[in-house]
C-alpha positions as CSV (number, residue, x, y, z in Angstrom):
1,M,90.5,95.7,120.1
2,R,88.4,92.7,119.0
3,R,89.1,91.2,115.7
4,T,86.6,89.2,113.6
5,C,87.6,85.9,112.1
6,T,86.7,85.2,108.5
7,V,85.9,81.8,106.9
8,V,88.6,81.0,104.5
9,A,87.4,77.8,102.9
10,F,84.9,74.9,103.4
11,E,83.5,72.1,101.3
12,V,79.8,71.7,100.3
13,P,78.7,68.3,99.1
14,Y,76.4,68.2,96.1
15,D,74.9,65.9,93.4
16,D,74.4,68.7,90.8
17,R,77.1,71.4,90.8
18,G,75.0,73.8,88.7
19,H,72.1,73.6,91.2
20,M,74.5,74.0,94.2
21,A,76.2,77.0,92.6
22,A,72.8,78.7,91.8
23,F,71.6,78.0,95.4
24,C,74.7,79.6,96.9
25,R,74.4,82.7,94.7
26,S,70.7,83.2,95.5
27,A,70.7,82.2,99.2
28,F,74.0,83.8,100.3
29,N,74.9,86.2,97.5
30,W,78.2,84.4,96.9
31,H,80.1,84.6,93.7
32,T,80.6,81.1,92.0
33,A,82.9,79.9,89.3
34,M,82.9,76.5,87.6
35,L,86.3,74.9,87.6
36,D,87.8,72.0,85.7
37,P,86.9,68.7,87.6
38,E,90.6,67.6,87.1
39,T,91.5,70.2,89.8
40,G,89.7,68.1,92.4
41,Y,87.3,71.1,93.0
42,E,84.5,71.7,90.6
43,V,83.0,74.9,92.0
44,L,84.7,77.8,93.6
45,A,82.5,80.0,95.8
46,T,83.8,83.3,97.2
47,T,82.0,85.2,99.9
48,T,83.9,88.5,99.4
49,E,85.5,90.5,96.6
50,T,88.7,88.9,95.3
51,E,91.7,89.9,93.3
52,E,92.6,88.3,90.0
53,D,94.6,85.6,91.8
54,M,91.4,84.7,93.8
55,R,92.8,86.1,97.1
56,A,90.5,88.2,99.2
57,S,90.7,91.9,98.6
58,Q,90.2,92.6,102.3
59,V,91.8,90.5,105.0
60,G,89.7,90.5,108.2
61,R,88.0,93.5,109.7
62,D,88.7,95.5,112.8
């Protein structure tokens, strides 16, 4: 049985976080959330449905 690998995380550079978030939503249908810059990450983009703790609802696919 072949198992597909899922992207867990990656970084996208940007000058304007609002513009980057809007682009990711419209181009890839990702969900985005603005975070506190103090965290070191200012935008969180998810590519699948997530639980409240931001972990993926589904882990991989068979």
